[in-house]
VOFI-235773 format. One record per atom (N, C-alpha, C, O, CB): residue number from 1; residue in one letter; atom name; x, y, z. Coordinates in steps of 0.2 Angstrom, whole numbers, plus 5000, padded with zeros to 4 digits. Last residue first. Glycine has a CB too. Layout:
<atoms>
ATOM:k:r:a:X:Y:Z
ATOM:NUM:A:CA:X:Y:Z .
...
</atoms>
This chain:
<atoms>
ATOM:k:r:a:X:Y:Z
ATOM:71:X:N:5807:5562:5751 .
ATOM:71:X:CA:5803:5563:5745 .
ATOM:71:X:C:5803:5560:5739 .
ATOM:71:X:O:5800:5561:5734 .
ATOM:71:X:CB:5803:5570:5744 .
ATOM:70:X:N:5814:5559:5762 .
ATOM:70:X:CA:5818:5562:5756 .
ATOM:70:X:C:5813:5564:5751 .
ATOM:70:X:O:5815:5568:5746 .
ATOM:70:X:CB:5824:5558:5754 .
ATOM:69:X:N:5806:5552:5770 .
ATOM:69:X:CA:5810:5557:5773 .
ATOM:69:X:C:5813:5562:5768 .
ATOM:69:X:O:5815:5568:5769 .
ATOM:69:X:CB:5815:5555:5778 .
ATOM:68:X:N:5800:5542:5763 .
ATOM:68:X:CA:5796:5545:5769 .
ATOM:68:X:C:5800:5551:5771 .
ATOM:68:X:O:5796:5556:5773 .
ATOM:68:X:CB:5796:5540:5775 .
ATOM:67:X:N:5809:5537:5755 .
ATOM:67:X:CA:5804:5541:5752 .
ATOM:67:X:C:5800:5545:5758 .
ATOM:67:X:O:5798:5551:5757 .
ATOM:67:X:CB:5799:5537:5748 .
ATOM:66:X:N:5817:5529:5763 .
ATOM:66:X:CA:5820:5535:5760 .
ATOM:66:X:C:5814:5540:5758 .
ATOM:66:X:O:5815:5546:5760 .
ATOM:66:X:CB:5825:5533:5754 .
ATOM:65:X:N:5808:5518:5766 .
ATOM:65:X:CA:5811:5522:5771 .
ATOM:65:X:C:5814:5529:5769 .
ATOM:65:X:O:5813:5534:5772 .
ATOM:65:X:CB:5816:5518:5775 .
ATOM:64:X:N:5807:5513:5753 .
ATOM:64:X:CA:5801:5516:5756 .
ATOM:64:X:C:5803:5520:5762 .
ATOM:64:X:O:5800:5525:5764 .
ATOM:64:X:CB:5796:5510:5758 .
ATOM:63:X:N:5819:5508:5750 .
ATOM:63:X:CA:5817:5514:5746 .
ATOM:63:X:C:5811:5517:5750 .
ATOM:63:X:O:5811:5523:5750 .
ATOM:63:X:CB:5816:5512:5739 .
ATOM:62:X:N:5819:5497:5758 .
ATOM:62:X:CA:5824:5502:5759 .
ATOM:62:X:C:5822:5509:5756 .
ATOM:62:X:O:5822:5514:5759 .
ATOM:62:X:CB:5831:5500:5757 .
ATOM:61:X:N:5808:5490:5752 .
ATOM:61:X:CA:5808:5492:5759 .
ATOM:61:X:C:5813:5497:5761 .
ATOM:61:X:O:5811:5502:5764 .
ATOM:61:X:CB:5808:5486:5764 .
ATOM:60:X:N:5814:5487:5739 .
ATOM:60:X:CA:5808:5491:5740 .
ATOM:60:X:C:5807:5494:5747 .
ATOM:60:X:O:5805:5499:5748 .
ATOM:60:X:CB:5802:5487:5738 .
ATOM:59:X:N:5825:5479:5742 .
ATOM:59:X:CA:5826:5486:5740 .
ATOM:59:X:C:5820:5490:5740 .
ATOM:59:X:O:5820:5496:5742 .
ATOM:59:X:CB:5828:5486:5732 .
ATOM:58:X:N:5823:5470:5758 .
ATOM:58:X:CA:5824:5471:5751 .
ATOM:58:X:C:5824:5478:5749 .
ATOM:58:X:O:5823:5483:5753 .
ATOM:58:X:CB:5818:5467:5747 .
ATOM:57:X:N:5823:5470:5772 .
ATOM:57:X:CA:5824:5464:5768 .
ATOM:57:X:C:5825:5465:5761 .
ATOM:57:X:O:5828:5460:5758 .
ATOM:57:X:CB:5817:5460:5769 .
ATOM:56:X:N:5833:5480:5783 .
ATOM:56:X:CA:5827:5479:5778 .
ATOM:56:X:C:5829:5474:5774 .
ATOM:56:X:O:5834:5472:5772 .
ATOM:56:X:CB:5827:5486:5775 .
ATOM:55:X:N:5839:5483:5799 .
ATOM:55:X:CA:5839:5478:5794 .
ATOM:55:X:C:5832:5480:5790 .
ATOM:55:X:O:5827:5481:5792 .
ATOM:55:X:CB:5839:5471:5796 .
ATOM:54:X:N:5834:5499:5805 .
ATOM:54:X:CA:5839:5494:5805 .
ATOM:54:X:C:5838:5489:5799 .
ATOM:54:X:O:5837:5492:5793 .
ATOM:54:X:CB:5839:5490:5811 .
ATOM:53:X:N:5834:5517:5806 .
ATOM:53:X:CA:5831:5510:5805 .
ATOM:53:X:C:5836:5505:5804 .
ATOM:53:X:O:5842:5507:5803 .
ATOM:53:X:CB:5826:5510:5799 .
ATOM:52:X:N:5830:5533:5810 .
ATOM:52:X:CA:5835:5528:5810 .
ATOM:52:X:C:5831:5522:5809 .
ATOM:52:X:O:5825:5521:5812 .
ATOM:52:X:CB:5840:5528:5816 .
ATOM:51:X:N:5828:5551:5805 .
ATOM:51:X:CA:5825:5544:5807 .
ATOM:51:X:C:5831:5539:5807 .
ATOM:51:X:O:5837:5541:5805 .
ATOM:51:X:CB:5820:5541:5802 .
ATOM:50:X:N:5834:5563:5806 .
ATOM:50:X:CA:5827:5562:5804 .
ATOM:50:X:C:5824:5556:5806 .
ATOM:50:X:O:5819:5556:5809 .
ATOM:50:X:CB:5827:5563:5797 .
ATOM:49:X:N:5846:5572:5816 .
ATOM:49:X:CA:5843:5565:5814 .
ATOM:49:X:C:5836:5565:5812 .
ATOM:49:X:O:5832:5568:5816 .
ATOM:49:X:CB:5844:5560:5820 .
ATOM:48:X:N:5854:5585:5809 .
ATOM:48:X:CA:5849:5583:5814 .
ATOM:48:X:C:5846:5576:5811 .
ATOM:48:X:O:5845:5575:5805 .
ATOM:48:X:CB:5844:5588:5815 .
ATOM:47:X:N:5863:5591:5800 .
ATOM:47:X:CA:5865:5585:5804 .
ATOM:47:X:C:5861:5583:5809 .
ATOM:47:X:O:5862:5579:5813 .
ATOM:47:X:CB:5872:5588:5807 .
ATOM:46:X:N:5857:5600:5791 .
ATOM:46:X:CA:5861:5603:5797 .
ATOM:46:X:C:5864:5597:5802 .
ATOM:46:X:O:5867:5599:5807 .
ATOM:46:X:CB:5856:5607:5801 .
ATOM:45:X:N:5851:5592:5781 .
ATOM:45:X:CA:5857:5595:5780 .
ATOM:45:X:C:5861:5598:5786 .
ATOM:45:X:O:5867:5599:5785 .
ATOM:45:X:CB:5856:5601:5775 .
ATOM:44:X:N:5846:5577:5792 .
ATOM:44:X:CA:5845:5583:5787 .
ATOM:44:X:C:5851:5587:5786 .
ATOM:44:X:O:5857:5585:5788 .
ATOM:44:X:CB:5839:5588:5791 .
ATOM:43:X:N:5850:5560:5791 .
ATOM:43:X:CA:5851:5566:5794 .
ATOM:43:X:C:5849:5572:5789 .
ATOM:43:X:O:5849:5571:5783 .
ATOM:43:X:CB:5858:5567:5795 .
ATOM:42:X:N:5847:5543:5795 .
ATOM:42:X:CA:5846:5548:5790 .
ATOM:42:X:C:5846:5555:5793 .
ATOM:42:X:O:5843:5556:5798 .
ATOM:42:X:CB:5839:5547:5786 .
ATOM:41:X:N:5855:5529:5797 .
ATOM:41:X:CA:5853:5535:5801 .
ATOM:41:X:C:5853:5540:5795 .
ATOM:41:X:O:5858:5542:5792 .
ATOM:41:X:CB:5859:5537:5806 .
ATOM:40:X:N:5855:5511:5798 .
ATOM:40:X:CA:5854:5517:5794 .
ATOM:40:X:C:5852:5523:5798 .
ATOM:40:X:O:5847:5523:5801 .
ATOM:40:X:CB:5849:5515:5788 .
ATOM:39:X:N:5864:5498:5802 .
ATOM:39:X:CA:5860:5503:5805 .
ATOM:39:X:C:5860:5509:5800 .
ATOM:39:X:O:5866:5510:5797 .
ATOM:39:X:CB:5863:5505:5812 .
ATOM:38:X:N:5866:5480:5800 .
ATOM:38:X:CA:5866:5487:5797 .
ATOM:38:X:C:5862:5492:5801 .
ATOM:38:X:O:5856:5490:5803 .
ATOM:38:X:CB:5864:5486:5790 .
ATOM:37:X:N:5875:5482:5816 .
ATOM:37:X:CA:5874:5483:5808 .
ATOM:37:X:C:5869:5478:5806 .
ATOM:37:X:O:5869:5472:5808 .
ATOM:37:X:CB:5881:5482:5805 .
ATOM:36:X:N:5873:5491:5831 .
ATOM:36:X:CA:5875:5485:5827 .
ATOM:36:X:C:5874:5487:5820 .
ATOM:36:X:O:5872:5492:5818 .
ATOM:36:X:CB:5871:5478:5829 .
ATOM:35:X:N:5870:5503:5837 .
ATOM:35:X:CA:5870:5496:5841 .
ATOM:35:X:C:5873:5490:5838 .
ATOM:35:X:O:5875:5486:5841 .
ATOM:35:X:CB:5863:5495:5844 .
ATOM:34:X:N:5876:5518:5837 .
ATOM:34:X:CA:5874:5513:5833 .
ATOM:34:X:C:5875:5506:5837 .
ATOM:34:X:O:5881:5505:5839 .
ATOM:34:X:CB:5879:5513:5827 .
ATOM:33:X:N:5876:5532:5840 .
ATOM:33:X:CA:5873:5527:5845 .
ATOM:33:X:C:5871:5521:5841 .
ATOM:33:X:O:5865:5519:5841 .
ATOM:33:X:CB:5867:5530:5849 .
ATOM:32:X:N:5883:5542:5833 .
ATOM:32:X:CA:5876:5540:5831 .
ATOM:32:X:C:5873:5534:5835 .
ATOM:32:X:O:5868:5532:5833 .
ATOM:32:X:CB:5876:5538:5824 .
ATOM:31:X:N:5895:5543:5841 .
ATOM:31:X:CA:5891:5549:5839 .
ATOM:31:X:C:5884:5547:5837 .
ATOM:31:X:O:5879:5551:5839 .
ATOM:31:X:CB:5894:5552:5833 .
ATOM:30:X:N:5899:5530:5842 .
ATOM:30:X:CA:5897:5534:5848 .
ATOM:30:X:C:5893:5539:5846 .
ATOM:30:X:O:5888:5541:5849 .
ATOM:30:X:CB:5903:5536:5852 .
ATOM:29:X:N:5902:5526:5828 .
ATOM:29:X:CA:5897:5522:5833 .
ATOM:29:X:C:5895:5526:5839 .
ATOM:29:X:O:5889:5526:5840 .
ATOM:29:X:CB:5901:5516:5835 .
ATOM:28:X:N:5911:5536:5825 .
ATOM:28:X:CA:5904:5536:5822 .
ATOM:28:X:C:5899:5532:5826 .
ATOM:28:X:O:5894:5534:5827 .
ATOM:28:X:CB:5905:5534:5815 .
ATOM:27:X:N:5922:5532:5833 .
ATOM:27:X:CA:5919:5539:5834 .
ATOM:27:X:C:5912:5539:5831 .
ATOM:27:X:O:5908:5542:5834 .
ATOM:27:X:CB:5924:5544:5830 .
ATOM:26:X:N:5925:5519:5829 .
ATOM:26:X:CA:5922:5520:5836 .
ATOM:26:X:C:5919:5527:5837 .
ATOM:26:X:O:5914:5528:5840 .
ATOM:26:X:CB:5927:5519:5841 .
ATOM:25:X:N:5924:5509:5817 .
ATOM:25:X:CA:5924:5517:5818 .
ATOM:25:X:C:5921:5519:5824 .
ATOM:25:X:O:5915:5521:5824 .
ATOM:25:X:CB:5921:5520:5811 .
ATOM:24:X:N:5921:5496:5818 .
ATOM:24:X:CA:5927:5498:5820 .
ATOM:24:X:C:5928:5506:5821 .
ATOM:24:X:O:5933:5508:5824 .
ATOM:24:X:CB:5932:5495:5816 .
ATOM:23:X:N:5909:5494:5812 .
ATOM:23:X:CA:5909:5495:5819 .
ATOM:23:X:C:5915:5497:5822 .
ATOM:23:X:O:5916:5498:5828 .
ATOM:23:X:CB:5906:5488:5822 .
ATOM:22:X:N:5911:5505:5797 .
ATOM:22:X:CA:5910:5498:5801 .
ATOM:22:X:C:5910:5499:5808 .
ATOM:22:X:O:5912:5505:5810 .
ATOM:22:X:CB:5915:5493:5798 .
ATOM:21:X:N:5902:5516:5786 .
ATOM:21:X:CA:5907:5514:5792 .
ATOM:21:X:C:5906:5508:5794 .
ATOM:21:X:O:5900:5505:5794 .
ATOM:21:X:CB:5907:5520:5797 .
ATOM:20:X:N:5898:5527:5774 .
ATOM:20:X:CA:5899:5520:5776 .
ATOM:20:X:C:5904:5519:5781 .
ATOM:20:X:O:5910:5522:5780 .
ATOM:20:X:CB:5901:5515:5769 .
ATOM:19:X:N:5887:5539:5771 .
ATOM:19:X:CA:5894:5538:5774 .
ATOM:19:X:C:5893:5530:5776 .
ATOM:19:X:O:5889:5528:5780 .
ATOM:19:X:CB:5895:5542:5781 .
ATOM:18:X:N:5880:5549:5759 .
ATOM:18:X:CA:5881:5542:5761 .
ATOM:18:X:C:5887:5542:5765 .
ATOM:18:X:O:5893:5544:5762 .
ATOM:18:X:CB:5880:5537:5756 .
ATOM:17:X:N:5869:5562:5760 .
ATOM:17:X:CA:5876:5560:5759 .
ATOM:17:X:C:5877:5554:5762 .
ATOM:17:X:O:5874:5552:5768 .
ATOM:17:X:CB:5881:5566:5763 .
ATOM:16:X:N:5855:5567:5749 .
ATOM:16:X:CA:5858:5565:5756 .
ATOM:16:X:C:5865:5563:5754 .
ATOM:16:X:O:5868:5563:5748 .
ATOM:16:X:CB:5855:5558:5759 .
ATOM:15:X:N:5849:5569:5737 .
ATOM:15:X:CA:5846:5572:5743 .
ATOM:15:X:C:5849:5570:5750 .
ATOM:15:X:O:5846:5572:5755 .
ATOM:15:X:CB:5839:5569:5743 .
ATOM:14:X:N:5856:5563:5727 .
ATOM:14:X:CA:5855:5571:5727 .
ATOM:14:X:C:5852:5574:5733 .
ATOM:14:X:O:5853:5580:5734 .
ATOM:14:X:CB:5851:5572:5721 .
ATOM:13:X:N:5855:5550:5730 .
ATOM:13:X:CA:5862:5553:5731 .
ATOM:13:X:C:5861:5561:5731 .
ATOM:13:X:O:5864:5564:5735 .
ATOM:13:X:CB:5867:5551:5726 .
ATOM:12:X:N:5845:5541:5727 .
ATOM:12:X:CA:5844:5546:5732 .
ATOM:12:X:C:5850:5550:5733 .
ATOM:12:X:O:5850:5555:5738 .
ATOM:12:X:CB:5841:5544:5738 .
ATOM:11:X:N:5851:5531:5719 .
ATOM:11:X:CA:5845:5534:5717 .
ATOM:11:X:C:5844:5540:5721 .
ATOM:11:X:O:5841:5545:5718 .
ATOM:11:X:CB:5839:5529:5717 .
ATOM:10:X:N:5861:5526:5728 .
ATOM:10:X:CA:5863:5530:5722 .
ATOM:10:X:C:5857:5534:5719 .
ATOM:10:X:O:5858:5539:5717 .
ATOM:10:X:CB:5866:5525:5717 .
ATOM:9:X:N:5854:5518:5737 .
ATOM:9:X:CA:5857:5524:5739 .
ATOM:9:X:C:5859:5529:5733 .
ATOM:9:X:O:5858:5535:5734 .
ATOM:9:X:CB:5864:5523:5743 .
ATOM:8:X:N:5851:5508:5729 .
ATOM:8:X:CA:5845:5512:5731 .
ATOM:8:X:C:5848:5518:5734 .
ATOM:8:X:O:5845:5524:5733 .
ATOM:8:X:CB:5842:5508:5737 .
ATOM:7:X:N:5863:5502:5726 .
ATOM:7:X:CA:5859:5505:5720 .
ATOM:7:X:C:5854:5510:5723 .
ATOM:7:X:O:5852:5515:5720 .
ATOM:7:X:CB:5856:5499:5716 .
ATOM:6:X:N:5867:5498:5739 .
ATOM:6:X:CA:5871:5503:5735 .
ATOM:6:X:C:5867:5506:5729 .
ATOM:6:X:O:5868:5512:5728 .
ATOM:6:X:CB:5877:5500:5732 .
ATOM:5:X:N:5857:5488:5743 .
ATOM:5:X:CA:5858:5495:5746 .
ATOM:5:X:C:5862:5500:5742 .
ATOM:5:X:O:5860:5506:5741 .
ATOM:5:X:CB:5861:5494:5753 .
ATOM:4:X:N:5857:5476:5738 .
ATOM:4:X:CA:5853:5481:5735 .
ATOM:4:X:C:5854:5488:5737 .
ATOM:4:X:O:5852:5493:5734 .
ATOM:4:X:CB:5845:5479:5736 .
ATOM:3:X:N:5863:5461:5736 .
ATOM:3:X:CA:5866:5468:5738 .
ATOM:3:X:C:5862:5473:5734 .
ATOM:3:X:O:5864:5476:5729 .
ATOM:3:X:CB:5874:5468:5736 .
ATOM:2:X:N:5855:5447:5741 .
ATOM:2:X:CA:5856:5452:5736 .
ATOM:2:X:C:5859:5458:5739 .
ATOM:2:X:O:5856:5460:5744 .
ATOM:2:X:CB:5849:5453:5732 .
ATOM:1:X:N:5863:5433:5748 .
ATOM:1:X:CA:5859:5439:5749 .
ATOM:1:X:C:5861:5444:5744 .
ATOM:1:X:O:5866:5445:5742 .
ATOM:1:X:CB:5861:5441:5756 .
</atoms>
């Protein structure tokens, strides 16, 4: 499987903060109601959830999700 998420996140780093966590980080799992991995939760600067989505098949689909909310 191609690892495309890190490069896609890097392109949008100016508009968001990336937090990587695994299911063992129980505080984040509870806070963001993460049912499994991969889960992507996009937050605005105030910490309000903009959207969440789960598995994406390729870099283009991941970037399309970012563009909707980050421009």
